[in-house]
C-alpha positions in Angstrom: 69.3 -6.2 47.0 69.0 -2.4 46.9 71.1 -0.5 49.3 69.3 2.8 49.7 70.7 5.8 51.7 68.2 8.5 52.5 70.2 11.7 53.2 68.2 14.3 55.2 68.6 16.8 58.0 69.2 20.5 58.4 69.6 22.9 55.6 73.2 24.0 55.5 74.5 20.9 57.2 76.0 19.5 54.0 73.4 17.2 52.5 74.2 18.0 48.8 78.0 17.6 49.4 77.3 14.4 51.2 75.3 13.1 48.3 78.1 14.0 45.8 80.6 12.1 47.9 78.3 9.0 47.8 78.1 9.4 44.0 81.9 9.3 43.9 81.7 6.0 45.7 79.5 4.5 43.0 76.0 5.3 44.3 73.2 6.3 42.0 72.1 9.7 43.4 69.1 12.0 43.2 69.2 15.4 45.0 65.9 16.6 46.5 63.7 13.7 45.2 60.0 14.4 45.7 58.7 11.8 48.1 55.8 10.8 45.9 58.4 9.6 43.4 60.2 7.5 45.9 58.4 4.3 45.0 59.1 4.8 41.3 62.8 5.4 42.1 63.1 2.3 44.2 61.4 0.3 41.5 63.7 1.6 38.8 66.8 0.8 41.0 65.6 -2.7 41.8 65.3 -3.4 38.0 69.1 -3.0 37.7 70.5 -6.4 36.7 73.1 -6.6 39.5 73.3 -8.4 42.7 73.7 -5.2 44.8 72.6 -1.8 43.7 73.7 1.3 45.8 71.5 4.4 45.6 71.1 7.6 47.6 68.5 10.4 47.6 68.3 13.7 49.5 65.0 14.5 51.3 64.7 18.0 52.9 62.3 20.2 54.7 60.5 21.2 51.5 58.9 17.8 51.6 57.4 18.4 55.0 53.9 18.1 53.7 54.6 14.6 52.4 56.3 13.2 55.5 53.3 10.9 56.0 54.0 9.4 52.6 57.7 9.0 53.6 56.8 7.0 56.7 54.3 4.9 54.7 57.0 4.0 52.1 59.4 3.0 54.8 56.9 0.7 56.4 56.0 -1.0 53.1 59.6 -1.9 52.1 60.8 -5.4 52.4 64.1 -5.6 54.3 65.0 -8.7 52.2 64.8 -6.6 49.1 65.7 -3.1 50.2 68.1 -2.1 52.9 67.3 1.5 53.9 69.5 3.7 56.0 68.4 7.2 57.0 71.3 9.6 57.5 70.5 12.8 59.3 73.0 15.7 59.0 72.9 18.5 61.5 75.0 21.3 62.9 74.8 23.9 65.6 72.5 26.8 64.9 75.2 29.5 64.9 77.2 27.5 62.3 74.1 27.0 60.1 73.4 30.7 60.2 77.0 31.5 59.3 77.0 29.1 56.4 73.9 30.7 54.9 75.3 34.2 55.3 78.6 33.1 53.7 76.9 31.5 50.7 74.1 34.1 50.5 71.7 31.4 49.8 68.0 31.5 50.7 66.8 29.2 53.4 64.3 26.6 51.9 61.6 28.0 54.3 61.7 31.3 52.4 62.7 34.9 52.7 59.7 36.0 54.7 61.4 35.0 58.0 64.8 35.6 59.5 67.4 32.9 59.1 67.5 32.2 62.9 63.7 31.7 63.0 63.9 29.5 59.8 66.6 27.3 61.3 64.6 26.9 64.6 61.4 26.1 62.7 63.2 23.6 60.4 64.7 21.9 63.5 61.2 21.4 64.9 59.7 20.2 61.5 62.5 17.7 61.0 62.4 16.3 64.5 60.2 13.3 63.5 62.7 12.3 60.8 65.6 12.8 63.1 64.0 10.5 65.7 63.9 7.5 63.3 67.3 8.2 61.7 69.8 5.3 61.7 72.8 7.6 61.6 73.1 11.2 62.9 76.2 13.2 61.8 77.1 16.5 63.3 79.1 18.6 60.7 79.6 21.6 63.1 83.4 21.0 63.2 83.7 19.0 60.0 85.0 21.0 57.0 84.3 19.5 53.5 87.6 17.6 53.2 87.1 15.9 56.6 83.5 15.1 55.7 84.7 13.5 52.5 87.2 11.4 54.3 84.5 10.4 56.8 82.1 9.3 54.1 84.9 7.2 52.5 85.4 5.5 55.9 81.7 4.8 56.3 80.7 3.8 52.8 83.8 3.1 50.8 85.9 0.0 50.7 88.2 1.0 53.6 88.7 -1.5 56.4 90.1 1.2 58.7 88.4 2.7 61.8 85.0 4.2 61.0 84.8 6.9 63.8 85.2 10.6 63.2 87.0 12.3 66.1 86.5 16.1 66.4 89.0 17.8 68.7 88.1 21.4 69.7 90.2 23.8 71.8 88.4 26.6 73.7 88.7 29.2 76.4 86.6 28.7 79.5 86.2 32.5 79.7 84.1 32.2 76.5 82.0 29.3 77.6 82.3 25.6 77.1 81.4 23.8 73.8 77.8 22.6 74.1 78.4 19.6 71.9 81.4 18.1 73.7 81.3 14.5 74.6 84.5 14.7 76.7 86.2 17.7 78.1 89.7 18.2 79.4 90.8 21.1 81.5 94.5 22.1 81.1 94.5 25.1 83.4 96.5 23.2 85.9 99.6 24.0 83.8 101.5 27.3 83.9 100.0 29.9 81.6 102.3 31.2 78.8 100.1 34.3 78.7 102.0 35.7 81.6 105.4 35.4 79.9 105.8 38.6 77.9 107.5 37.1 74.9 104.8 34.4 74.6 101.7 36.4 75.3 100.9 37.2 71.7 101.8 33.8 70.4 99.6 30.7 70.4 99.9 27.0 71.0 100.7 26.6 67.4 104.0 28.3 67.9 107.2 26.4 68.9 108.2 28.7 71.7 104.9 28.1 73.4 105.1 24.4 72.8 108.5 24.3 74.3 107.4 26.3 77.3 104.4 24.0 78.0 106.4 20.8 77.6 109.2 22.0 79.9 106.8 21.9 82.8 106.9 18.6 84.6 103.2 17.6 84.5 102.8 18.3 80.8 104.7 15.3 79.5 103.1 12.9 82.0 99.6 14.3 81.2 100.1 13.8 77.5 101.4 10.2 78.1 98.4 9.4 80.3 95.9 11.0 77.8 97.3 9.0 74.9 96.3 5.7 76.5 92.9 7.0 77.5 92.1 8.4 74.0 93.0 5.2 72.2 91.0 3.2 74.8 88.0 5.5 74.3 88.2 5.4 70.5 88.4 1.6 70.3 85.4 1.2 72.5 83.3 3.9 70.9 83.9 2.3 67.5 82.8 -1.1 68.8 79.5 0.5 69.8 79.0 1.7 66.2 79.4 5.4 67.3 79.9 7.6 64.3 81.6 10.7 65.7 82.6 12.2 69.0 83.7 15.7 70.1 86.7 16.0 72.5 87.1 19.5 73.9 90.2 20.7 75.7 90.1 24.1 77.4 92.3 26.6 79.1 91.6 30.1 80.3 91.5 32.0 77.0 91.8 29.2 74.4 95.0 30.6 72.9 98.0 28.7 74.3 97.6 25.5 76.4 94.4 24.2 74.9 95.5 24.8 71.4 98.8 23.0 71.9 97.1 19.9 73.5 94.3 19.9 70.9 97.0 19.6 68.2 98.6 16.7 70.2 95.3 15.0 70.6 94.7 15.2 66.9 98.2 13.7 66.2 97.4 10.8 68.6 94.1 9.8 67.0 95.4 10.5 63.5 98.4 8.2 64.0 96.0 5.5 65.2 94.2 5.7 61.8 91.1 7.7 62.9 89.5 10.3 60.7 89.7 13.5 62.7 89.4 17.3 62.7 91.1 19.9 64.9 89.4 23.2 65.5 90.6 26.1 67.6 87.4 28.0 68.5 88.9 30.9 70.5 92.5 31.1 69.3 92.2 34.7 67.9 89.9 36.2 70.4 92.7 37.8 72.3 94.0 39.4 69.2 97.3 37.5 69.0 99.5 37.9 66.0 100.7 34.2 66.0 100.6 32.5 62.7 100.1 35.8 60.8 103.8 36.4 60.1 
């Protein structure tokens, strides 16, 4: 039996890193395999004299003129001989643009169009592949170490939970995260911003944490949320969900939401779930917390 992972998706979403992580787990890997060579690759892998062979290939937008060949190959494969899983990696447009700017790499669609236009065009071109993907992974809030941990959970020998939980703090004044699956509003708690000695600190600082937890509703809220989070994680995992985004917001995204995002991360982490914690708006108010 050949276990074949086809890694595809948006440029800048982490396909090559994902492939290297699979290689570390014992997969035979090929980056950017031309689709007209897919049959030869499958034939070669099946010739391996082992009961189960694991292989993975990256297919990207540069093969768009051969997507019809891709669909034909999939339809012709026998499920008794080859188990295929299509993994589609994606991320928010703003994040993809930032990654291209940071790495100074050219988008596969070329230099003749702006990065924003290239990303939008690629999203449209890749839509047919995304539609049939078995697994969609959003790497917007997933740094490389967390993605690596997630890949080990999914395709390694771990028997632990296989759900990635992304916790994001934000400020309502800057807009809500568009990719949030669940959103919690902690503006019902007193705002440390109006305490002069706490104004320039953040929810990462102990004085702010102490201030928040000294208010009566905070401890009860955290206790109630813990049970809810664990209940949600367990049931999402049983439905074969890969990852979820939990957003927690306050007015400016500097104090209360940051504190509770960290607490949410601790809760899911202690329960054994792979997770990330991102503070989207923590420095927007120009605080000096964490800089000294």
